[in-house]
N, C-alpha and C positions, 0 to 999 in steps of 0.2 A: 816335816811341817808340823808346827805346834798347833794343837787344837785349842780353841778359845774356851774359856770357862763359860758356863751358862749365863752369868751376869754380864759378861763382856759381849755376848752375841747380840742381845737386844735389851736395851735399858728402858724402853718405853715405846710409845706409839711411833709409827713411821710417818713420813710426810704425806703418804697416801691417804691417811685418815682424814685430815682437814680438807684435802682435795675432794674426797668422796662426799664429805659433808657439804662443801660448797657446790659441787656438781648437782647433788640431789636438790639443794635449795634453788638453784637456777632452773632446773627442770620443772620443779613445782611452780615457781614464779612465772614461767613461760606458759606452761600447759594448763594449769588449773583454771585460769579465767576463761579459756576457750572450750573446755570440755563439757559434755553433757553430764547428767547426774550419775549414771553408773560408772563411767570411766573416771570421773572425779573421785568417787568413793574408793574405787579400786586403787588409783594412784596414791591416795592418802593412806590407805592401808599398807601399801608397799613401802612408802616413805617412812612411816613411823618407826618400824624396827631398825631401819638404816640409821635414823637419827639417834635412837637409843644406843645402838652399838657404837656409834662414833662418840657419843657422850661418855660411854664407859671407858673407851680407850684414851680419851682426852682428859677426863677428870680423875678416874681411879688409877690409871696407869699413866702418870703425867710425863714420864721420860725425863730428859735432861731439862734442868731449869737453871737459869743464871744465879738465882738466890735460893737458898734452901726453902722448901715449902713451909708455909706457916700453918697449913692444915695438916692434921694427922690423917692417918688412913681412915679412921672413923669419920672425920669431918668430910673427907673426899667422898666416902660412901653416902653420907647424908646428902651432900650436894648432888651426887649422881641420882639418888632416888627422887629428890625434889625435881630435878630437870626431867627425869623420866615420867614422873606423875604429871608434870605440866604438858609434855608432849602427848601423853595418852589422853589427858583431859581435852586438849584442843582438838585432837583427832576425833574423839567421841562427839564433841559438840558439832564439828563440821559434818560428821556422818549422819547425825540425827536432825539436821536442819530441815 
């Protein structure tokens, strides 16, 4: 049996990454309005790193694309840091309400 080269094993994110992102968003949408203050903050703190990790794999490691990406690696990193900063800012605003 021929072993696959490293590039052939995994070219980008798996389908599970968007599914994890959607599942986390659905859990937040369902439970955040009904939770009291402490569980609300705890769930927000748990969800922020999940969103950031999913953004990393969806923006910086884009995987297969039908057309070649117009953004360079530097542009994808800038997009990732912008999205991460937005998630962190929103989380901090909600935590200190």
